[in-house]
MDAnalysis code that builds the backbone (N, CA, C; Angstrom):
import MDAnalysis as mda
import numpy as np

u = mda.Universe.empty(663, n_residues=221, atom_resindex=np.repeat(np.arange(221), 3), trajectory=True)
u.add_TopologyAttr("name", ["N", "CA", "C"] * 221)
u.add_TopologyAttr("resid", np.arange(1, 222))
u.add_TopologyAttr("resname", ["MET", "PHE", "SER", "ILE", "ALA", "ILE", "ASP", "GLY", "PRO", "ALA", "SER", "SER", "GLY", "LYS", "SER", "THR", "ILE", "ALA", "LYS", "LEU", "ILE", "ALA", "LYS", "LYS", "TYR", "ASN", "LEU", "THR", "TYR", "ILE", "ASP", "THR", "GLY", "ALA", "MET", "TYR", "ARG", "ALA", "ILE", "THR", "LEU", "ALA", "CYS", "LEU", "LEU", "ASN", "LYS", "ILE", "ASN", "ILE", "ASN", "ASP", "PRO", "HIS", "ARG", "LEU", "GLY", "GLU", "ILE", "LEU", "LYS", "ALA", "VAL", "ASN", "ILE", "SER", "PHE", "ALA", "MET", "GLU", "GLY", "ASP", "GLN", "GLN", "LYS", "VAL", "LEU", "ILE", "ASN", "GLY", "HIS", "ASP", "VAL", "THR", "GLN", "GLU", "ILE", "ARG", "SER", "VAL", "GLU", "VAL", "THR", "GLN", "ASN", "VAL", "SER", "LYS", "VAL", "SER", "ALA", "ASN", "LEU", "THR", "VAL", "ARG", "GLN", "THR", "LEU", "VAL", "GLN", "GLN", "GLN", "GLN", "GLU", "ILE", "ALA", "ARG", "GLN", "GLU", "SER", "VAL", "VAL", "MET", "ASP", "GLY", "ARG", "ASP", "ILE", "GLY", "THR", "VAL", "VAL", "LEU", "PRO", "GLN", "ALA", "SER", "LEU", "LYS", "PHE", "TYR", "LEU", "VAL", "ALA", "SER", "SER", "HIS", "ILE", "ARG", "ALA", "GLN", "ARG", "ARG", "TYR", "GLN", "GLU", "ASN", "MET", "ALA", "LYS", "GLY", "MET", "LYS", "THR", "GLN", "SER", "LEU", "ALA", "GLU", "ILE", "GLU", "ALA", "GLU", "ILE", "ILE", "LYS", "ARG", "ASP", "GLN", "TYR", "ASP", "MET", "THR", "ARG", "THR", "HIS", "SER", "PRO", "LEU", "GLN", "LYS", "ALA", "GLU", "ASP", "ALA", "ILE", "GLU", "ILE", "ASP", "THR", "SER", "ASN", "LEU", "SER", "ILE", "ASP", "GLN", "VAL", "VAL", "ASP", "GLN", "LEU", "SER", "ASP", "TYR", "ILE", "ASP", "PRO", "LEU", "GLN"])
u.atoms.positions = np.array([
    [18.247, 30.915, 66.763],
    [19.369, 30.067, 66.403],
    [19.777, 30.296, 64.943],
    [21.058, 30.173, 64.684],
    [21.588, 30.328, 63.333],
    [21.425, 29.008, 62.588],
    [20.977, 29.064, 61.345],
    [20.773, 27.819, 60.594],
    [21.139, 28.004, 59.129],
    [21.727, 26.955, 58.565],
    [22.097, 26.946, 57.150],
    [21.445, 25.736, 56.495],
    [20.733, 25.972, 55.404],
    [20.085, 24.899, 54.646],
    [20.871, 24.664, 53.362],
    [21.228, 23.416, 53.112],
    [21.932, 23.065, 51.874],
    [21.137, 21.970, 51.170],
    [20.556, 22.318, 50.036],
    [19.757, 21.365, 49.267],
    [20.421, 21.072, 47.929],
    [19.915, 20.039, 47.276],
    [20.416, 19.691, 45.954],
    [20.154, 18.235, 45.651],
    [20.335, 17.840, 44.399],
    [20.101, 16.446, 43.998],
    [21.189, 15.518, 44.524],
    [21.022, 14.230, 44.283],
    [21.958, 13.211, 44.760],
    [23.383, 13.475, 44.286],
    [24.336, 13.330, 45.204],
    [25.772, 13.435, 44.907],
    [26.193, 14.787, 44.335],
    [25.481, 15.842, 44.720],
    [25.871, 17.189, 44.282],
    [26.913, 17.791, 45.215],
    [27.247, 17.059, 46.280],
    [28.267, 17.528, 47.217],
    [27.712, 18.054, 48.521],
    [26.410, 17.899, 48.728],
    [25.749, 18.469, 49.906],
    [26.386, 18.041, 51.225],
    [26.483, 16.741, 51.424],
    [26.958, 16.229, 52.714],
    [28.410, 16.602, 52.975],
    [29.247, 16.447, 51.972],
    [30.666, 16.786, 52.128],
    [30.831, 18.248, 52.523],
    [30.144, 19.129, 51.811],
    [30.254, 20.561, 52.079],
    [29.619, 20.913, 53.422],
    [28.467, 20.325, 53.721],
    [27.784, 20.622, 54.987],
    [28.655, 20.256, 56.183],
    [29.327, 19.117, 56.104],
    [30.204, 18.692, 57.201],
    [31.339, 19.684, 57.413],
    [31.932, 20.141, 56.318],
    [33.054, 21.076, 56.422],
    [32.606, 22.438, 56.934],
    [31.431, 22.878, 56.494],
    [30.889, 24.153, 56.974],
    [30.563, 24.054, 58.463],
    [29.997, 22.934, 58.871],
    [29.672, 22.733, 60.287],
    [30.934, 22.804, 61.142],
    [31.987, 22.162, 60.667],
    [33.253, 22.162, 61.412],
    [33.865, 23.558, 61.450],
    [33.844, 24.247, 60.320],
    [34.459, 25.573, 60.227],
    [33.778, 26.589, 61.131],
    [32.441, 26.494, 61.238],
    [31.694, 27.493, 62.002],
    [31.126, 26.951, 63.317],
    [31.577, 25.770, 63.701],
    [31.159, 25.162, 64.966],
    [29.637, 25.026, 65.054],
    [29.048, 24.475, 64.007],
    [27.608, 24.231, 63.952],
    [27.349, 22.734, 64.074],
    [26.148, 22.386, 64.485],
    [25.758, 20.978, 64.527],
    [25.338, 20.541, 63.126],
    [25.932, 19.465, 62.643],
    [25.598, 18.962, 61.310],
    [24.532, 17.881, 61.405],
    [23.469, 18.051, 60.640],
    [22.396, 17.058, 60.590],
    [22.255, 16.559, 59.156],
    [22.593, 15.293, 58.960],
    [22.480, 14.648, 57.651],
    [21.073, 14.070, 57.538],
    [20.148, 14.858, 56.999],
    [18.758, 14.401, 56.938],
    [18.604, 13.211, 55.995],
    [19.425, 13.164, 54.953],
    [19.367, 12.027, 54.038],
    [19.692, 10.726, 54.740],
    [20.622, 10.790, 55.695],
    [20.990, 9.594, 56.457],
    [19.817, 9.095, 57.290],
    [18.960, 10.012, 57.722],
    [17.795, 9.614, 58.511],
    [16.828, 8.800, 57.651],
    [16.603, 9.247, 56.421],
    [15.724, 8.500, 55.514],
    [16.357, 7.166, 55.126],
    [17.664, 7.169, 54.968],
    [18.364, 5.925, 54.658],
    [18.272, 4.945, 55.828],
    [18.325, 5.466, 57.047],
    [18.236, 4.603, 58.222],
    [16.871, 3.919, 58.292],
    [15.816, 4.671, 58.000],
    [14.474, 4.080, 57.985],
    [14.388, 3.026, 56.883],
    [14.965, 3.333, 55.726],
    [14.967, 2.382, 54.610],
    [15.697, 1.105, 54.991],
    [16.856, 1.236, 55.620],
    [17.620, 0.066, 56.056],
    [16.817, -0.761, 57.048],
    [16.152, -0.101, 57.979],
    [15.342, -0.815, 58.967],
    [14.232, -1.609, 58.280],
    [13.636, -1.018, 57.246],
    [12.591, -1.726, 56.491],
    [13.163, -2.967, 55.811],
    [14.312, -2.816, 55.187],
    [14.928, -3.938, 54.475],
    [15.334, -5.051, 55.436],
    [15.908, -4.681, 56.567],
    [16.350, -5.683, 57.545],
    [15.175, -6.447, 58.144],
    [14.044, -5.733, 58.288],
    [12.860, -6.351, 58.885],
    [11.866, -6.845, 57.836],
    [12.313, -6.827, 56.568],
    [11.489, -7.306, 55.451],
    [10.118, -6.624, 55.412],
    [10.145, -5.309, 55.634],
    [8.930, -4.506, 55.577],
    [8.684, -4.068, 54.135],
    [7.461, -4.214, 53.672],
    [7.092, -3.748, 52.339],
    [7.071, -2.219, 52.353],
    [8.009, -1.587, 51.648],
    [8.107, -0.131, 51.699],
    [6.936, 0.562, 51.007],
    [6.109, -0.194, 50.312],
    [4.920, 0.381, 49.676],
    [3.693, 0.298, 50.575],
    [3.869, -0.239, 51.785],
    [2.768, -0.397, 52.734],
    [2.852, 0.713, 53.785],
    [2.013, 1.755, 53.689],
    [2.073, 2.887, 54.615],
    [1.914, 2.475, 56.080],
    [1.052, 1.490, 56.341],
    [0.817, 1.051, 57.715],
    [2.077, 0.451, 58.319],
    [2.760, -0.407, 57.556],
    [3.985, -1.033, 58.059],
    [5.101, -0.002, 58.235],
    [5.134, 0.987, 57.352],
    [6.127, 2.052, 57.489],
    [5.897, 2.827, 58.781],
    [4.622, 3.051, 59.097],
    [4.293, 3.739, 60.345],
    [4.761, 2.955, 61.552],
    [4.641, 1.636, 61.478],
    [5.069, 0.774, 62.580],
    [6.581, 0.837, 62.774],
    [7.321, 0.813, 61.684],
    [8.783, 0.828, 61.787],
    [9.269, 2.163, 62.322],
    [8.551, 3.242, 62.004],
    [8.916, 4.558, 62.523],
    [8.871, 4.586, 64.046],
    [7.865, 3.916, 64.608],
    [7.715, 3.883, 66.064],
    [8.786, 3.017, 66.725],
    [9.295, 2.043, 65.983],
    [10.251, 1.090, 66.561],
    [11.707, 1.514, 66.399],
    [11.936, 2.521, 65.555],
    [13.316, 2.908, 65.242],
    [13.674, 4.253, 65.874],
    [14.787, 4.277, 66.565],
    [15.321, 5.528, 67.115],
    [16.621, 5.847, 66.376],
    [16.616, 6.960, 65.656],
    [17.798, 7.372, 64.895],
    [18.558, 8.420, 65.691],
    [19.857, 8.223, 65.813],
    [20.682, 9.201, 66.522],
    [22.026, 9.339, 65.819],
    [22.736, 10.397, 66.168],
    [24.056, 10.655, 65.595],
    [25.083, 10.712, 66.712],
    [26.294, 10.270, 66.417],
    [27.377, 10.315, 67.400],
    [28.679, 10.638, 66.686],
    [29.496, 11.465, 67.311],
    [30.788, 11.823, 66.729],
    [31.864, 10.854, 67.197],
    [32.675, 10.410, 66.251],
    [33.828, 9.561, 66.555],
    [35.025, 10.208, 65.869],
    [35.750, 11.026, 66.627],
    [36.788, 11.846, 66.023],
    [36.132, 12.899, 65.157],
    [36.530, 12.961, 63.882],
    [35.915, 13.893, 62.941],
    [34.772, 13.255, 62.163],
    [34.483, 11.997, 62.448],
    [33.463, 11.269, 61.702],
    [32.139, 11.217, 62.460],
    [31.059, 11.498, 61.742],
    [29.737, 11.389, 62.347],
    [29.171, 10.003, 62.060],
    [28.770, 9.321, 63.095],
    [28.199, 7.987, 62.970],
    [26.680, 8.071, 63.041],
    [26.019, 7.207, 62.275],
    [24.558, 7.119, 62.286],
    [24.176, 5.848, 63.031],
    [23.300, 5.994, 64.015],
    [22.913, 4.857, 64.847],
    [21.423, 4.564, 64.729],
    [21.085, 3.280, 64.674],
    [19.697, 2.831, 64.767],
    [19.582, 2.061, 66.070],
    [18.778, 2.587, 66.963],
    [18.610, 1.961, 68.283],
    [19.962, 1.636, 68.929],
    [20.889, 2.580, 68.780],
    [22.191, 2.435, 69.413],
    [23.233, 1.675, 68.620],
    [22.860, 1.105, 67.482],
    [23.791, 0.311, 66.672],
    [24.310, 1.135, 65.486],
    [25.607, 1.128, 65.282],
    [26.238, 1.880, 64.206],
    [25.885, 1.276, 62.843],
    [25.213, 2.069, 62.009],
    [24.823, 1.601, 60.668],
    [25.353, 2.553, 59.592],
    [26.395, 3.291, 59.932],
    [26.939, 4.306, 59.028],
    [27.270, 3.746, 57.649],
    [27.893, 2.583, 57.607],
    [28.250, 1.971, 56.331],
    [27.043, 1.344, 55.647],
    [26.228, 0.651, 56.429],
    [25.100, -0.096, 55.865],
    [24.098, 0.792, 55.141],
    [23.896, 2.023, 55.628],
    [22.886, 2.881, 54.996],
    [23.340, 3.394, 53.629],
    [24.595, 3.168, 53.274],
    [25.111, 3.605, 51.968],
    [25.149, 2.465, 50.954],
    [24.571, 1.334, 51.293],
    [24.597, 0.179, 50.396],
    [23.780, 0.449, 49.137],
    [24.053, -0.321, 48.101],
    [23.325, -0.186, 46.838],
    [21.835, -0.422, 47.048],
    [21.491, -1.427, 47.844],
    [20.079, -1.762, 48.068],
    [19.337, -0.615, 48.745],
    [19.963, 0.004, 49.732],
    [19.333, 1.150, 50.399],
    [19.183, 2.300, 49.407],
    [20.227, 2.568, 48.640],
    [20.195, 3.652, 47.656],
    [19.062, 3.458, 46.651],
    [18.814, 2.223, 46.262],
    [17.773, 1.939, 45.272],
    [16.360, 2.075, 45.835],
    [16.216, 2.050, 47.152],
    [14.880, 2.067, 47.758],
    [14.551, 3.322, 48.557],
    [15.553, 4.147, 48.851],
    [15.325, 5.271, 49.755],
    [14.345, 6.303, 49.203],
    [14.298, 6.493, 47.895],
    [13.374, 7.482, 47.325],
    [11.925, 7.158, 47.652],
    [11.566, 5.879, 47.559],
    [10.182, 5.480, 47.838],
    [9.836, 5.686, 49.309],
    [10.781, 5.372, 50.181],
    [10.539, 5.551, 51.615],
    [10.423, 7.036, 51.945],
    [11.315, 7.843, 51.388],
    [11.311, 9.273, 51.704],
    [10.116, 9.999, 51.101],
    [9.453, 9.385, 50.127],
    [8.271, 10.001, 49.523],
    [7.012, 9.764, 50.349],
    [7.086, 8.859, 51.335],
    [5.929, 8.557, 52.174],
    [5.634, 9.733, 53.105],
    [4.390, 10.188, 53.129],
    [4.016, 11.381, 53.892],
    [4.274, 11.220, 55.386],
    [3.904, 10.074, 55.947],
    [4.096, 9.858, 57.384],
    [5.575, 9.881, 57.750],
    [6.387, 9.250, 56.928],
    [7.836, 9.241, 57.167],
    [8.377, 10.663, 57.133],
    [7.986, 11.422, 56.114],
    [8.494, 12.789, 55.979],
    [8.043, 13.649, 57.150],
    [6.785, 13.577, 57.498],
    [6.276, 14.408, 58.593],
    [6.992, 14.098, 59.903],
    [7.196, 12.819, 60.168],
    [7.851, 12.415, 61.413],
    [9.289, 12.908, 61.473],
    [10.045, 12.694, 60.399],
    [11.450, 13.089, 60.402],
    [11.623, 14.604, 60.332],
    [10.741, 15.288, 59.612],
    [10.814, 16.753, 59.552],
    [10.602, 17.351, 60.938],
    [9.651, 16.810, 61.681],
    [9.418, 17.293, 63.049],
    [10.661, 17.110, 63.910],
    [11.321, 15.973, 63.774],
    [12.548, 15.719, 64.532],
    [13.643, 16.706, 64.131],
    [13.765, 16.958, 62.839],
    [14.790, 17.877, 62.341],
    [14.528, 19.305, 62.818],
    [13.278, 19.722, 62.792],
    [12.933, 21.074, 63.231],
    [13.165, 21.247, 64.729],
    [12.916, 20.210, 65.493],
    [13.137, 20.279, 66.936],
    [14.620, 20.471, 67.243],
    [15.472, 19.781, 66.512],
    [16.921, 19.949, 66.701],
    [17.323, 21.392, 66.400],
    [16.784, 21.950, 65.313],
    [17.134, 23.309, 64.901],
    [16.642, 24.360, 65.886],
    [15.598, 24.040, 66.644],
    [15.112, 24.977, 67.658],
    [16.054, 25.029, 68.863],
    [16.807, 23.962, 69.058],
    [17.642, 23.854, 70.247],
    [19.095, 24.253, 70.028],
    [19.569, 24.195, 68.781],
    [20.969, 24.528, 68.524],
    [21.163, 25.030, 67.101],
    [22.263, 25.742, 66.893],
    [22.585, 26.249, 65.557],
    [23.039, 25.082, 64.689],
    [22.496, 25.010, 63.487],
    [22.715, 23.819, 62.665],
    [23.035, 24.149, 61.214],
    [23.625, 23.166, 60.551],
    [23.674, 23.132, 59.094],
    [23.057, 21.798, 58.711],
    [22.029, 21.847, 57.880],
    [21.329, 20.635, 57.444],
    [21.417, 20.522, 55.934],
    [21.592, 19.305, 55.460],
    [21.552, 19.102, 54.017],
    [20.483, 18.072, 53.676],
    [19.887, 18.255, 52.512],
    [18.830, 17.343, 52.086],
    [18.242, 17.794, 50.768],
    [16.944, 17.589, 50.618],
    [16.271, 17.971, 49.381],
    [15.133, 18.960, 49.617],
    [14.715, 19.100, 50.873],
    [13.616, 20.026, 51.168],
    [13.914, 20.871, 52.404],
    [15.186, 21.092, 52.700],
    [15.534, 21.834, 53.911],
    [15.099, 23.295, 53.796],
    [15.478, 23.942, 52.707],
    [15.142, 25.349, 52.549],
    [13.686, 25.617, 52.250],
    [12.974, 24.616, 51.740],
    [11.568, 24.808, 51.375],
    [10.591, 24.331, 52.440],
    [10.949, 23.270, 53.172],
    [10.008, 22.666, 54.124],
    [10.542, 22.624, 55.556],
    [11.728, 22.082, 55.737],
    [12.250, 21.871, 57.093],
    [12.625, 23.184, 57.766],
    [13.418, 24.004, 57.075],
    [13.869, 25.284, 57.639],
    [13.582, 26.428, 56.663],
    [12.303, 26.730, 56.434],
    [11.971, 27.792, 55.477],
    [12.471, 29.169, 55.911],
    [12.767, 29.328, 57.214],
    [13.277, 30.602, 57.724],
    [14.770, 30.528, 58.017],
    [15.480, 29.621, 57.372],
    [16.918, 29.449, 57.608],
    [17.670, 30.761, 57.391],
    [18.731, 30.945, 58.154],
    [19.546, 32.162, 58.035],
    [20.129, 32.291, 56.634],
    [20.540, 31.164, 56.066],
    [21.067, 31.119, 54.705],
    [20.632, 29.822, 54.036],
    [20.375, 29.907, 52.730],
    [19.989, 28.717, 51.977],
    [20.884, 28.589, 50.741],
    [21.369, 27.382, 50.522],
    [22.186, 27.109, 49.342],
    [21.578, 25.939, 48.573],
    [21.743, 25.976, 47.263],
    [21.261, 24.894, 46.407],
    [22.424, 24.479, 45.515],
    [22.952, 23.281, 45.758],
    [24.109, 22.794, 45.010],
    [23.669, 21.914, 43.843],
    [24.271, 22.132, 42.694],
    [23.961, 21.326, 41.512],
    [25.266, 20.851, 40.872],
    [25.160, 19.854, 40.010],
    [26.288, 19.341, 39.229],
    [25.704, 18.451, 38.143],
    [26.431, 18.248, 37.071],
    [25.939, 17.404, 35.984],
    [25.771, 15.970, 36.475],
    [24.878, 15.230, 35.826],
    [24.628, 13.843, 36.239],
    [25.885, 12.990, 36.076],
    [26.695, 13.283, 35.061],
    [27.918, 12.497, 34.836],
    [28.933, 12.732, 35.960],
    [29.110, 13.976, 36.332],
    [30.030, 14.304, 37.433],
    [29.545, 13.668, 38.727],
    [28.249, 13.723, 38.964],
    [27.696, 13.144, 40.199],
    [27.860, 11.628, 40.222],
    [27.713, 10.997, 39.059],
    [27.908, 9.546, 38.977],
    [29.364, 9.192, 39.268],
    [30.281, 9.978, 38.748],
    [31.703, 9.742, 39.016],
    [31.992, 9.837, 40.511],
    [31.402, 10.826, 41.157],
    [31.612, 11.002, 42.595],
    [31.090, 9.803, 43.376],
    [29.889, 9.360, 43.030],
    [29.286, 8.227, 43.739],
    [30.127, 6.962, 43.524],
    [30.581, 6.754, 42.301],
    [31.400, 5.579, 41.979],
    [32.708, 5.600, 42.770],
    [33.373, 6.738, 42.772],
    [34.648, 6.864, 43.489],
    [34.462, 6.713, 44.994],
    [33.354, 7.234, 45.499],
    [33.055, 7.109, 46.926],
    [32.864, 5.642, 47.306],
    [32.111, 4.917, 46.503],
    [31.880, 3.496, 46.772],
    [33.184, 2.701, 46.712],
    [34.000, 2.993, 45.717],
    [35.271, 2.288, 45.566],
    [36.193, 2.569, 46.749],
    [36.233, 3.823, 47.179],
    [37.110, 4.213, 48.286],
    [36.718, 3.520, 49.582],
    [35.423, 3.241, 49.724],
    [34.930, 2.587, 50.937],
    [34.967, 1.067, 50.827],
    [35.423, 0.572, 49.661],
    [35.481, -0.870, 49.472],
    [34.116, -1.505, 49.361],
    [33.120, -0.712, 48.939],
    [31.755, -1.210, 48.837],
    [31.497, -1.799, 47.456],
    [30.565, -2.747, 47.415],
    [30.106, -3.283, 46.135],
    [29.489, -2.130, 45.357],
    [29.860, -1.999, 44.095],
    [29.351, -0.868, 43.330],
    [28.894, -1.292, 41.941],
    [28.022, -0.468, 41.366],
    [27.567, -0.684, 40.000],
    [28.559, -0.023, 39.049],
    [28.340, -0.192, 37.759],
    [29.192, 0.478, 36.780],
    [28.861, 1.970, 36.786],
    [29.757, 2.765, 36.211],
    [29.543, 4.211, 36.140],
    [28.261, 4.534, 35.380],
    [28.014, 3.823, 34.286],
    [26.813, 4.062, 33.479],
    [25.550, 3.725, 34.263],
    [25.590, 2.640, 35.022],
    [24.434, 2.243, 35.832],
    [24.156, 3.273, 36.918],
    [25.210, 3.777, 37.526],
    [25.045, 4.779, 38.580],
    [24.456, 6.061, 38.009],
    [24.943, 6.480, 36.834],
    [24.410, 7.705, 36.236],
    [22.936, 7.541, 35.875],
    [22.566, 6.392, 35.334],
    [21.161, 6.136, 34.992],
    [20.296, 6.177, 36.244],
    [20.817, 5.628, 37.329],
    [20.079, 5.609, 38.589],
    [19.928, 7.020, 39.155],
    [20.969, 7.829, 39.028],
    [20.927, 9.210, 39.511],
    [19.888, 10.016, 38.736],
    [19.859, 9.844, 37.415],
    [18.876, 10.554, 36.590],
    [17.458, 10.139, 36.983],
    [17.272, 8.849, 37.213],
    [15.966, 8.340, 37.635],
    [15.597, 8.907, 39.002],
    [16.566, 8.953, 39.903],
    [16.328, 9.494, 41.243],
    [15.956, 10.973, 41.174],
    [16.632, 11.733, 40.332],
    [16.317, 13.155, 40.163],
    [14.862, 13.335, 39.751],
    [14.450, 12.570, 38.752],
    [13.090, 12.680, 38.238],
    [12.075, 12.340, 39.315],
    [12.358, 11.278, 40.070],
    [11.444, 10.850, 41.136],
    [11.362, 11.918, 42.214],
    [12.514, 12.431, 42.640],
    [12.541, 13.424, 43.717],
    [11.858, 14.726, 43.320],
    [12.000, 15.112, 42.060],
    [11.442, 16.385, 41.610],
    [9.944, 16.327, 41.370],
    [9.410, 15.123, 41.183],
    [7.989, 14.998, 40.845],
    [7.147, 14.346, 41.938],
    [7.768, 13.972, 43.060],
    [6.995, 13.322, 44.121],
    [5.983, 14.306, 44.705],
    [4.908, 13.783, 45.252],
    [3.813, 14.610, 45.750],
    [4.216, 15.427, 46.970],
    [4.901, 14.797, 47.908],
    [5.235, 15.457, 49.168],
    [6.683, 15.950, 49.180],
    [6.845, 17.242, 49.428],
    [8.171, 17.862, 49.546],
    [9.099, 17.518, 48.384],
    [8.706, 17.834, 47.154],
    [9.586, 17.522, 46.020],
    [10.877, 18.330, 46.078],
    [11.900, 17.809, 45.421],
    [13.170, 18.521, 45.338],
    [12.980, 19.762, 44.485],
    [13.231, 20.923, 45.080],
    [13.176, 22.164, 44.324],
    [13.995, 23.231, 45.043],
    [14.461, 24.177, 44.280],
    [15.266, 25.253, 44.840],
    [14.362, 26.277, 45.506],
    [14.674, 26.642, 46.747],
    [13.922, 27.693, 47.433],
    [14.153, 29.008, 46.693],
    [13.139, 29.864, 46.670],
    [13.243, 31.118, 45.924],
    [14.427, 31.966, 46.379],
    [14.743, 31.909, 47.674],
    [15.818, 32.742, 48.207],
    [17.127, 31.974, 48.392],
    [17.237, 30.806, 47.759],
    [18.467, 30.013, 47.879],
    [19.525, 30.493, 46.884],
    [20.771, 30.365, 47.277],
    [21.907, 30.724, 46.429],
    [22.364, 29.460, 45.705],
    [22.292, 29.459, 44.382],
    [22.657, 28.262, 43.613],
    [24.144, 28.258, 43.272],
    [24.781, 27.114, 43.490],
    [26.202, 26.958, 43.180],
    [26.391, 25.668, 42.391],
    [26.965, 25.780, 41.200],
    [27.264, 24.605, 40.378],
    [28.639, 24.083, 40.790],
    [28.662, 22.891, 41.361],
    [29.912, 22.328, 41.887],
    [30.644, 21.442, 40.879],
    [30.132, 21.341, 39.661],
    [30.681, 20.405, 38.667],
    [32.187, 20.528, 38.496],
    [32.659, 21.765, 38.352],
    [34.077, 21.981, 38.059],
    [34.811, 22.695, 39.193],
    [34.277, 22.574, 40.395],
    [34.894, 23.209, 41.558],
    [35.464, 22.157, 42.496],
    [36.571, 22.486, 43.132],
    [37.111, 21.600, 44.168],
    [36.280, 21.780, 45.431],
    [36.433, 20.871, 46.366],
    [35.708, 20.974, 47.629],
    [36.043, 22.287, 48.319],
    [37.319, 22.641, 48.361],
    [37.737, 23.888, 49.019],
    [37.129, 25.110, 48.341],
    [37.012, 25.073, 47.019],
    [36.426, 26.206, 46.299],
    [34.948, 26.377, 46.636],
    [34.242, 25.262, 46.788],
    [32.824, 25.345, 47.154],
    [32.686, 25.901, 48.569],
    [33.499, 25.405, 49.486],
    [33.465, 25.904, 50.866],
    [33.752, 27.402, 50.890],
    [34.724, 27.837, 50.102],
    [35.062, 29.264, 50.055],
    [33.888, 30.094, 49.550],
    [33.179, 29.581, 48.543],
    [32.037, 30.326, 48.012],
    [30.936, 30.464, 49.056],
    [30.649, 29.374, 49.771],
    [29.634, 29.453, 50.823],
    [30.084, 30.391, 51.936],
    [31.365, 30.329, 52.264],
    [31.902, 31.158, 53.346],
    [31.763, 32.645, 53.039],
    [31.833, 33.001, 51.763],
    [31.680, 34.405, 51.381],
    [30.316, 34.948, 51.804],
    [29.321, 34.081, 51.852],
    [27.980, 34.495, 52.276],
    [27.793, 34.357, 53.788],
    [28.458, 33.380, 54.384],
    [28.291, 33.118, 55.815],
    [29.046, 34.119, 56.681],
    [30.272, 34.442, 56.290],
    [31.133, 35.302, 57.118],
    [30.487, 36.624, 57.531],
    [29.806, 37.330, 56.624],
    [29.201, 38.609, 57.033],
    [28.120, 38.462, 58.109],
    [27.586, 37.253, 58.280],
    [26.513, 37.036, 59.261],
    [27.038, 36.574, 60.613],
    [28.340, 36.316, 60.698],
    [28.912, 35.820, 61.955],
    [29.193, 36.964, 62.932],
])
């Protein structure tokens, strides 16, 4: 199966670009970050202590995460219920790093992600796709952008969705903190795969980033 791994820090453009690449090349898009956010949301809704490994294991068994297309939009479902908006809340964003750092959570979701990739051609975005989930991916990309640009993107995204949002400065501080946590966590830290192609999206439009990735993908089609 053909597979594309897109990694990078928070708000570097991974999901936006992955969705467009999936559509352009008729690939299945898997938002792995949404899976970790879904588990985090389930913990918050059920008042589960995210620092308790045993309780996290229990919630993993009780939660079924699935994806569904509605027009051009991919919906994230927990046990059949649409939680696409809820998983992007400030509270989920503030807690998802701790949940995703849990070994049992990572192992369980990585197995699910790898099983999908065995069955169909995919584009996956996350923080450990090229290093852990799909180390043999057909192509690997690593997207980066300055923390200020990424904060602006997150702020504008929240505003566009009518969501409660923090100030730009608060978002940037949170992004920097998230970067540090993701890069230094024990299990599957955020890092660029040795064979990944790095693209700085700071001063590029969405179309320009897609074009750059396409330059590498087209010869393999």
